[in-house]
TORZA-608386 format. One record per residue (C-alpha): residue in three letters; residue number from 1; x, y, z. Coordinates in Angstrom, 2 decimals, padded with zeros to 5 digits. Layout:
N
+---------+-----+---------+---------+---------+
: residuo : num :       X :       Y :       Z :
+---------+-----+---------+---------+---------+
:     ala : NUM :       X :       Y :       Z :
...
+---------+-----+---------+---------+---------+
END
This chain:
353
+---------+-----+---------+---------+---------+
: residuo : num :       X :       Y :       Z :
+---------+-----+---------+---------+---------+
:     met :   1 :  140.40 :  078.49 :  158.36 :
:     lys :   2 :  136.76 :  079.67 :  158.45 :
:     arg :   3 :  136.69 :  083.49 :  157.99 :
:     ile :   4 :  133.78 :  085.01 :  160.06 :
:     ala :   5 :  132.15 :  088.53 :  159.61 :
:     leu :   6 :  130.19 :  089.19 :  163.00 :
:     leu :   7 :  127.57 :  091.67 :  162.75 :
:     gly :   8 :  126.29 :  092.92 :  166.11 :
:     ala :   9 :  129.47 :  092.35 :  167.98 :
:     thr :  10 :  128.79 :  094.09 :  171.25 :
:     gly :  11 :  125.37 :  092.82 :  171.80 :
:     ser :  12 :  124.78 :  089.55 :  173.76 :
:     ile :  13 :  125.02 :  087.12 :  170.81 :
:     gly :  14 :  127.96 :  088.85 :  169.73 :
:     arg :  15 :  129.88 :  088.76 :  172.78 :
:     gln :  16 :  129.48 :  085.30 :  173.11 :
:     ala :  17 :  130.29 :  084.44 :  169.60 :
:     leu :  18 :  133.40 :  086.34 :  170.31 :
:     glu :  19 :  134.33 :  083.70 :  172.98 :
:     ile :  20 :  133.53 :  080.88 :  170.65 :
:     ile :  21 :  135.93 :  082.31 :  167.97 :
:     glu :  22 :  138.79 :  082.99 :  170.30 :
:     ala :  23 :  138.71 :  079.36 :  171.40 :
:     his :  24 :  138.62 :  077.65 :  168.12 :
:     pro :  25 :  141.72 :  077.65 :  166.20 :
:     gly :  26 :  139.88 :  076.85 :  162.93 :
:     leu :  27 :  137.76 :  080.25 :  163.03 :
:     glu :  28 :  139.14 :  083.65 :  162.16 :
:     leu :  29 :  137.32 :  087.00 :  162.91 :
:     cys :  30 :  137.81 :  088.85 :  159.54 :
:     ala :  31 :  135.23 :  091.72 :  160.37 :
:     ala :  32 :  133.14 :  093.18 :  163.29 :
:     ala :  33 :  130.62 :  095.61 :  163.24 :
:     ser :  34 :  128.20 :  097.09 :  165.82 :
:     gly :  35 :  125.22 :  099.77 :  165.74 :
:     ser :  36 :  127.17 :  102.35 :  167.39 :
:     gln :  37 :  129.62 :  101.11 :  170.01 :
:     pro :  38 :  133.12 :  101.26 :  169.17 :
:     val :  39 :  134.68 :  097.73 :  167.89 :
:     asp :  40 :  138.05 :  098.87 :  166.98 :
:     gly :  41 :  140.64 :  096.41 :  167.54 :
:     leu :  42 :  138.52 :  093.24 :  167.56 :
:     ala :  43 :  139.14 :  092.20 :  163.57 :
:     pro :  44 :  141.11 :  093.49 :  160.81 :
:     leu :  45 :  137.92 :  095.31 :  159.47 :
:     thr :  46 :  135.70 :  096.96 :  161.90 :
:     gln :  47 :  132.60 :  099.38 :  161.76 :
:     ala :  48 :  130.26 :  101.17 :  164.10 :
:     gly :  49 :  127.26 :  102.22 :  162.31 :
:     gly :  50 :  126.91 :  102.69 :  158.41 :
:     asp :  51 :  126.25 :  100.49 :  155.72 :
:     leu :  52 :  126.86 :  096.70 :  156.78 :
:     thr :  53 :  126.90 :  095.42 :  153.12 :
:     asp :  54 :  129.92 :  097.70 :  152.24 :
:     leu :  55 :  131.89 :  096.11 :  155.15 :
:     leu :  56 :  131.01 :  092.59 :  153.79 :
:     glu :  57 :  132.16 :  093.32 :  150.57 :
:     arg :  58 :  135.34 :  094.32 :  151.74 :
:     ala :  59 :  135.72 :  091.48 :  154.39 :
:     glu :  60 :  134.86 :  088.58 :  151.69 :
:     pro :  61 :  133.84 :  086.26 :  154.66 :
:     asp :  62 :  133.15 :  082.73 :  154.35 :
:     leu :  63 :  130.22 :  083.06 :  156.87 :
:     val :  64 :  128.26 :  086.03 :  158.22 :
:     leu :  65 :  126.90 :  085.83 :  161.83 :
:     asn :  66 :  123.95 :  088.15 :  161.53 :
:     ala :  67 :  123.33 :  089.31 :  165.16 :
:     val :  68 :  121.79 :  092.81 :  164.55 :
:     val :  69 :  118.83 :  093.63 :  166.35 :
:     gly :  70 :  115.72 :  094.20 :  164.52 :
:     phe :  71 :  114.62 :  095.22 :  160.74 :
:     ala :  72 :  118.27 :  097.08 :  160.48 :
:     gly :  73 :  119.89 :  093.40 :  159.89 :
:     leu :  74 :  117.96 :  092.72 :  156.54 :
:     pro :  75 :  120.43 :  094.15 :  153.99 :
:     ala :  76 :  122.97 :  092.01 :  155.43 :
:     thr :  77 :  120.71 :  088.93 :  155.57 :
:     leu :  78 :  119.83 :  089.39 :  151.88 :
:     trp :  79 :  123.72 :  090.16 :  151.08 :
:     ala :  80 :  124.66 :  086.74 :  152.16 :
:     leu :  81 :  121.67 :  084.75 :  150.72 :
:     glu :  82 :  122.04 :  086.33 :  147.29 :
:     arg :  83 :  126.03 :  085.74 :  147.17 :
:     gly :  84 :  125.82 :  082.15 :  148.40 :
:     val :  85 :  127.81 :  083.09 :  151.80 :
:     asp :  86 :  126.94 :  080.97 :  154.59 :
:     leu :  87 :  124.75 :  082.69 :  157.02 :
:     ala :  88 :  124.32 :  082.08 :  160.44 :
:     leu :  89 :  121.05 :  083.99 :  161.52 :
:     ala :  90 :  120.33 :  085.28 :  164.80 :
:     asn :  91 :  118.35 :  088.35 :  163.43 :
:     lys :  92 :  115.16 :  086.65 :  163.06 :
:     glu :  93 :  113.35 :  089.80 :  162.24 :
:     ser :  94 :  115.11 :  090.25 :  158.72 :
:     leu :  95 :  113.68 :  086.71 :  157.85 :
:     val :  96 :  110.26 :  087.51 :  159.31 :
:     ala :  97 :  110.01 :  090.63 :  157.30 :
:     ala :  98 :  111.60 :  089.60 :  154.13 :
:     gly :  99 :  109.81 :  086.23 :  153.91 :
:     glu : 100 :  109.62 :  085.07 :  150.25 :
:     leu : 101 :  112.05 :  087.60 :  149.36 :
:     ala : 102 :  114.86 :  086.10 :  151.55 :
:     leu : 103 :  113.90 :  082.68 :  150.17 :
:     ser : 104 :  114.38 :  083.70 :  146.80 :
:     ala : 105 :  117.52 :  085.07 :  147.52 :
:     his : 106 :  118.74 :  081.79 :  149.22 :
:     gln : 107 :  117.45 :  079.79 :  146.14 :
:     arg : 108 :  119.56 :  081.97 :  143.87 :
:     gly : 109 :  122.68 :  082.01 :  146.23 :
:     gly : 110 :  122.80 :  078.51 :  147.41 :
:     gly : 111 :  124.71 :  079.08 :  150.38 :
:     arg : 112 :  123.90 :  077.48 :  153.83 :
:     leu : 113 :  121.35 :  079.06 :  156.01 :
:     ile : 114 :  121.81 :  078.16 :  159.83 :
:     pro : 115 :  119.79 :  079.28 :  162.50 :
:     val : 116 :  120.99 :  080.53 :  165.77 :
:     asp : 117 :  117.94 :  081.04 :  167.91 :
:     ser : 118 :  118.15 :  077.99 :  170.20 :
:     glu : 119 :  114.55 :  076.94 :  169.12 :
:     his : 120 :  115.28 :  076.98 :  165.49 :
:     ser : 121 :  118.73 :  075.47 :  166.01 :
:     gly : 122 :  117.19 :  072.62 :  168.03 :
:     ala : 123 :  114.51 :  072.20 :  165.13 :
:     phe : 124 :  117.20 :  072.26 :  162.49 :
:     gln : 125 :  119.30 :  069.54 :  164.07 :
:     cys : 126 :  116.04 :  067.37 :  164.75 :
:     leu : 127 :  115.08 :  067.64 :  160.98 :
:     glu : 128 :  118.30 :  067.62 :  159.29 :
:     gly : 129 :  118.26 :  065.36 :  156.28 :
:     arg : 130 :  114.50 :  064.85 :  156.41 :
:     ser : 131 :  112.03 :  066.23 :  154.07 :
:     ala : 132 :  109.02 :  068.28 :  154.94 :
:     asp : 133 :  106.58 :  065.67 :  153.81 :
:     gln : 134 :  107.88 :  063.24 :  156.69 :
:     val : 135 :  106.98 :  065.82 :  159.55 :
:     his : 136 :  103.65 :  065.92 :  161.45 :
:     ser : 137 :  104.28 :  069.00 :  163.26 :
:     leu : 138 :  107.14 :  071.30 :  164.83 :
:     val : 139 :  106.91 :  072.30 :  168.48 :
:     leu : 140 :  108.52 :  075.64 :  169.65 :
:     thr : 141 :  109.16 :  075.79 :  173.24 :
:     ala : 142 :  108.91 :  079.25 :  175.16 :
:     ser : 143 :  109.79 :  080.06 :  178.66 :
:     gly : 144 :  106.70 :  081.95 :  179.32 :
:     gly : 145 :  109.32 :  084.91 :  180.32 :
:     pro : 146 :  108.98 :  086.73 :  183.75 :
:     phe : 147 :  105.33 :  086.97 :  183.66 :
:     arg : 148 :  104.16 :  083.25 :  183.43 :
:     gly : 149 :  101.07 :  082.59 :  185.22 :
:     arg : 150 :  100.02 :  086.15 :  185.62 :
:     val : 151 :  096.71 :  087.55 :  184.34 :
:     arg : 152 :  096.11 :  090.56 :  182.17 :
:     asp : 153 :  094.83 :  092.53 :  185.31 :
:     glu : 154 :  098.04 :  091.92 :  187.02 :
:     leu : 155 :  100.19 :  093.24 :  184.28 :
:     asp : 156 :  098.79 :  097.07 :  184.37 :
:     asp : 157 :  101.76 :  098.63 :  186.14 :
:     val : 158 :  104.65 :  096.60 :  184.75 :
:     thr : 159 :  108.10 :  098.45 :  184.57 :
:     pro : 160 :  110.72 :  098.02 :  182.01 :
:     ala : 161 :  113.01 :  096.53 :  184.96 :
:     ala : 162 :  110.59 :  093.96 :  185.75 :
:     ala : 163 :  110.11 :  092.87 :  181.96 :
:     leu : 164 :  113.91 :  092.67 :  181.77 :
:     ala : 165 :  114.41 :  090.05 :  184.58 :
:     his : 166 :  114.10 :  086.96 :  182.59 :
:     pro : 167 :  113.94 :  083.73 :  184.58 :
:     thr : 168 :  116.31 :  081.51 :  182.29 :
:     trp : 169 :  117.98 :  083.52 :  179.48 :
:     asn : 170 :  120.41 :  086.57 :  179.44 :
:     met : 171 :  119.54 :  088.44 :  176.49 :
:     gly : 172 :  119.38 :  092.15 :  175.21 :
:     pro : 173 :  116.77 :  094.32 :  176.13 :
:     lys : 174 :  114.45 :  094.17 :  172.96 :
:     ile : 175 :  114.45 :  090.25 :  172.90 :
:     thr : 176 :  113.84 :  090.13 :  176.58 :
:     val : 177 :  110.80 :  092.43 :  176.49 :
:     asp : 178 :  109.71 :  090.25 :  173.30 :
:     ser : 179 :  110.04 :  087.16 :  175.76 :
:     ala : 180 :  107.98 :  088.96 :  178.28 :
:     thr : 181 :  105.12 :  089.56 :  175.93 :
:     leu : 182 :  105.69 :  086.33 :  173.67 :
:     ala : 183 :  106.16 :  088.54 :  170.82 :
:     asn : 184 :  109.56 :  086.55 :  170.31 :
:     lys : 185 :  107.62 :  083.26 :  170.17 :
:     gly : 186 :  105.69 :  085.00 :  167.37 :
:     leu : 187 :  108.35 :  086.06 :  165.37 :
:     glu : 188 :  109.92 :  082.68 :  165.78 :
:     leu : 189 :  106.71 :  080.94 :  164.54 :
:     ile : 190 :  106.87 :  082.84 :  161.36 :
:     glu : 191 :  110.72 :  082.30 :  161.07 :
:     ala : 192 :  110.14 :  078.72 :  161.39 :
:     his : 193 :  107.75 :  078.79 :  158.65 :
:     phe : 194 :  109.94 :  080.04 :  156.17 :
:     leu : 195 :  113.00 :  078.12 :  157.51 :
:     phe : 196 :  111.47 :  074.84 :  157.42 :
:     asp : 197 :  108.69 :  075.06 :  154.73 :
:     leu : 198 :  105.86 :  074.25 :  157.21 :
:     pro : 199 :  102.50 :  075.56 :  156.94 :
:     tyr : 200 :  101.49 :  077.27 :  160.28 :
:     asp : 201 :  098.72 :  074.80 :  161.26 :
:     gln : 202 :  101.86 :  072.45 :  161.65 :
:     ile : 203 :  103.92 :  074.79 :  164.02 :
:     glu : 204 :  102.78 :  074.80 :  167.61 :
:     val : 205 :  104.10 :  076.63 :  170.54 :
:     val : 206 :  104.02 :  075.38 :  174.06 :
:     val : 207 :  105.32 :  077.14 :  177.31 :
:     his : 208 :  108.23 :  075.23 :  179.00 :
:     pro : 209 :  109.63 :  077.24 :  182.18 :
:     thr : 210 :  112.97 :  075.71 :  182.62 :
:     ser : 211 :  114.08 :  076.03 :  178.85 :
:     val : 212 :  115.80 :  072.73 :  178.76 :
:     val : 213 :  113.81 :  071.38 :  175.66 :
:     his : 214 :  114.52 :  073.83 :  173.01 :
:     ala : 215 :  112.31 :  072.24 :  170.07 :
:     leu : 216 :  110.55 :  068.89 :  169.29 :
:     val : 217 :  109.63 :  067.49 :  165.81 :
:     arg : 218 :  106.88 :  065.01 :  165.43 :
:     phe : 219 :  106.93 :  062.69 :  162.54 :
:     arg : 220 :  104.56 :  060.92 :  160.45 :
:     asp : 221 :  105.54 :  057.70 :  161.75 :
:     gly : 222 :  104.56 :  058.52 :  165.48 :
:     ala : 223 :  108.01 :  059.01 :  166.59 :
:     thr : 224 :  109.21 :  062.32 :  168.29 :
:     leu : 225 :  112.80 :  063.78 :  168.44 :
:     ala : 226 :  113.57 :  066.59 :  170.90 :
:     his : 227 :  116.60 :  068.76 :  171.29 :
:     leu : 228 :  117.63 :  069.16 :  174.87 :
:     gly : 229 :  120.38 :  071.32 :  176.59 :
:     tyr : 230 :  120.87 :  073.91 :  179.39 :
:     pro : 231 :  119.80 :  077.32 :  178.30 :
:     asp : 232 :  123.13 :  078.75 :  176.95 :
:     met : 233 :  123.51 :  080.53 :  173.48 :
:     arg : 234 :  126.96 :  079.35 :  173.26 :
:     val : 235 :  125.73 :  076.04 :  171.94 :
:     pro : 236 :  123.63 :  077.06 :  169.15 :
:     ile : 237 :  126.24 :  079.87 :  168.22 :
:     ser : 238 :  129.00 :  076.96 :  168.41 :
:     tyr : 239 :  126.88 :  074.99 :  166.30 :
:     ala : 240 :  126.25 :  077.49 :  163.48 :
:     leu : 241 :  129.94 :  078.63 :  163.47 :
:     thr : 242 :  131.45 :  075.21 :  163.18 :
:     tyr : 243 :  128.82 :  073.24 :  161.20 :
:     pro : 244 :  128.70 :  070.55 :  160.00 :
:     glu : 245 :  131.31 :  069.71 :  162.95 :
:     arg : 246 :  130.43 :  070.12 :  166.60 :
:     ser : 247 :  132.99 :  071.70 :  168.42 :
:     ala : 248 :  133.63 :  071.53 :  171.98 :
:     thr : 249 :  132.11 :  074.19 :  174.23 :
:     pro : 250 :  132.46 :  074.70 :  178.19 :
:     ile : 251 :  128.98 :  073.77 :  178.67 :
:     pro : 252 :  128.27 :  070.97 :  181.34 :
:     ala : 253 :  126.41 :  067.89 :  179.88 :
:     leu : 254 :  122.91 :  067.50 :  180.85 :
:     asp : 255 :  122.41 :  065.93 :  184.28 :
:     leu : 256 :  119.38 :  063.63 :  183.80 :
:     ala : 257 :  119.67 :  062.02 :  186.86 :
:     gly : 258 :  119.56 :  065.16 :  189.14 :
:     gly : 259 :  115.86 :  065.12 :  189.53 :
:     met : 260 :  114.97 :  067.06 :  186.07 :
:     thr : 261 :  111.45 :  067.42 :  185.49 :
:     leu : 262 :  110.03 :  068.60 :  182.21 :
:     glu : 263 :  106.70 :  070.58 :  182.34 :
:     phe : 264 :  104.73 :  071.66 :  179.30 :
:     glu : 265 :  101.64 :  074.14 :  179.10 :
:     pro : 266 :  099.55 :  075.91 :  176.53 :
:     pro : 267 :  100.40 :  079.68 :  176.17 :
:     asp : 268 :  097.96 :  082.19 :  177.55 :
:     leu : 269 :  096.87 :  083.95 :  174.54 :
:     glu : 270 :  094.38 :  086.37 :  176.30 :
:     thr : 271 :  097.17 :  087.57 :  178.72 :
:     phe : 272 :  099.73 :  087.53 :  175.88 :
:     pro : 273 :  097.96 :  088.04 :  172.45 :
:     leu : 274 :  100.99 :  089.04 :  170.37 :
:     leu : 275 :  101.73 :  085.42 :  169.74 :
:     ala : 276 :  098.19 :  085.02 :  168.35 :
:     his : 277 :  098.62 :  088.24 :  166.28 :
:     ala : 278 :  101.95 :  087.04 :  165.05 :
:     arg : 279 :  100.38 :  083.88 :  163.71 :
:     thr : 280 :  097.73 :  085.76 :  162.15 :
:     ala : 281 :  100.05 :  087.97 :  160.44 :
:     gly : 282 :  101.91 :  085.12 :  159.25 :
:     glu : 283 :  098.78 :  083.32 :  157.85 :
:     gln : 284 :  097.78 :  086.40 :  155.94 :
:     gly : 285 :  101.14 :  086.59 :  154.42 :
:     gly : 286 :  102.20 :  089.51 :  152.11 :
:     thr : 287 :  103.76 :  092.16 :  154.05 :
:     tyr : 288 :  101.75 :  091.68 :  157.28 :
:     pro : 289 :  104.71 :  089.94 :  158.93 :
:     cys : 290 :  106.77 :  092.89 :  158.16 :
:     ala : 291 :  104.17 :  095.20 :  159.58 :
:     phe : 292 :  103.92 :  093.24 :  162.76 :
:     asn : 293 :  107.77 :  093.16 :  163.18 :
:     ala : 294 :  108.11 :  097.09 :  162.60 :
:     ala : 295 :  104.92 :  097.84 :  164.77 :
:     asn : 296 :  106.27 :  095.55 :  167.66 :
:     glu : 297 :  109.74 :  097.32 :  167.33 :
:     val : 298 :  108.39 :  100.77 :  167.72 :
:     ala : 299 :  106.11 :  099.78 :  170.57 :
:     val : 300 :  108.72 :  098.01 :  172.54 :
:     ala : 301 :  111.12 :  101.12 :  172.22 :
:     ala : 302 :  108.38 :  103.10 :  173.58 :
:     phe : 303 :  107.77 :  100.87 :  176.69 :
:     leu : 304 :  111.57 :  100.89 :  177.37 :
:     glu : 305 :  111.52 :  104.60 :  177.05 :
:     gly : 306 :  108.28 :  105.03 :  179.43 :
:     arg : 307 :  106.21 :  106.19 :  176.74 :
:     leu : 308 :  103.89 :  103.35 :  176.54 :
:     pro : 309 :  102.44 :  100.79 :  179.14 :
:     phe : 310 :  103.38 :  097.29 :  178.81 :
:     leu : 311 :  099.85 :  096.15 :  177.91 :
:     gly : 312 :  100.00 :  098.85 :  175.31 :
:     ile : 313 :  102.47 :  096.92 :  173.12 :
:     ala : 314 :  100.00 :  094.36 :  172.02 :
:     asp : 315 :  097.23 :  097.14 :  171.42 :
:     val : 316 :  099.20 :  099.22 :  169.31 :
:     val : 317 :  100.59 :  096.52 :  167.18 :
:     ala : 318 :  097.17 :  094.83 :  166.53 :
:     asp : 319 :  096.02 :  098.37 :  165.62 :
:     ala : 320 :  098.98 :  098.82 :  163.13 :
:     leu : 321 :  098.00 :  095.21 :  161.56 :
:     ala : 322 :  094.50 :  096.33 :  160.97 :
:     ala : 323 :  095.54 :  099.35 :  159.27 :
:     ala : 324 :  098.33 :  097.63 :  157.20 :
:     asp : 325 :  097.99 :  097.34 :  153.49 :
:     gly : 326 :  099.54 :  093.95 :  153.56 :
:     ser : 327 :  100.16 :  093.54 :  149.70 :
:     ala : 328 :  103.13 :  091.22 :  149.01 :
:     ala : 329 :  106.29 :  093.13 :  148.46 :
:     arg : 330 :  108.13 :  092.65 :  144.88 :
:     asp : 331 :  111.23 :  094.24 :  145.72 :
:     leu : 332 :  113.31 :  095.53 :  148.80 :
:     asp : 333 :  112.10 :  099.10 :  148.18 :
:     glu : 334 :  108.39 :  097.82 :  148.58 :
:     leu : 335 :  109.37 :  095.96 :  151.53 :
:     ile : 336 :  111.09 :  098.93 :  153.28 :
:     ala : 337 :  107.89 :  100.97 :  152.49 :
:     ala : 338 :  105.74 :  098.66 :  154.18 :
:     asp : 339 :  107.98 :  098.62 :  157.30 :
:     glu : 340 :  108.13 :  102.50 :  157.25 :
:     ala : 341 :  104.22 :  102.77 :  156.94 :
:     ala : 342 :  103.82 :  100.56 :  159.99 :
:     arg : 343 :  106.37 :  102.48 :  161.97 :
:     arg : 344 :  104.80 :  105.55 :  161.12 :
:     his : 345 :  101.31 :  104.42 :  162.07 :
:     val : 346 :  102.46 :  103.57 :  165.58 :
:     glu : 347 :  104.55 :  106.55 :  166.09 :
:     glu : 348 :  101.29 :  108.58 :  165.15 :
:     ala : 349 :  099.31 :  106.30 :  167.30 :
:     leu : 350 :  101.66 :  107.29 :  170.22 :
:     lys : 351 :  101.41 :  111.03 :  169.90 :
:     val : 352 :  097.62 :  110.79 :  170.21 :
:     ala : 353 :  097.85 :  108.82 :  173.15 :
+---------+-----+---------+---------+---------+
END
């Protein structure tokens, strides 16, 4: 029996994870947590808010599924990595922000780090058992979000409701807005760099509107492997929870003879510059990815609250990156300081605006 601690139990990933756990006789939910919503009765140990690492210490799980949104998931990520507890990571922001600190903790702990994002899960499966020196390049796919095909001038009056109307995925509000701005793909680009030990110039992003192909890996011998499947997060969640086995899920098999067309196009970086800002932050290294993530979190929240226009998200993130110190963090305290500095910068800019 595999004991699962589920963090972010009331979010989109958490709710689907509960479905997977309940249907699998070999999985047991030993702990559940949410940011604020009650989770009483879900597991023997539950918690709403507070210190997630304290819950994990008491639960002693075999695997932690971290589906917390944003930088708040970082302590739980580091807890699992440091202790060698298997980590199913849906909280990409913690790996983006922590970077080398997280990798060092992973090396010390020695547990499994299994990505839950559909793109990284697909890449993980294509790459499994192959060393980085065999890889020519990794391709991450983006749906393009609800505004694919529009130019910048057509996005002046975008409302939160319009940004939350994703064409292919059903996700929480923060990640859905990130998909609309392509910030999510920027975060995934940085995450892929750390997960797969690939330089940024070997990671490509393409727009694939139907979200059937989740990732492709080109190898040095000219072969390309792709991971395909209908856009349903229960597939990567199940894979992470039951790894190295593949448990049955209620997802239909891909119908290749049903007239499927696979289209790809380059991202429009002029209209959606956050992807380019993320790549720059990643290439600069240090705490620039942390600053990118922090500034974006504050900007997205401000947009959802009506305090910032849609196009202003990219503007304030770019300004925060320009103002960031970017020095590498030697420990968690310095990383938290970099995160807080970027957040303060954005909040001050919002007050002036």
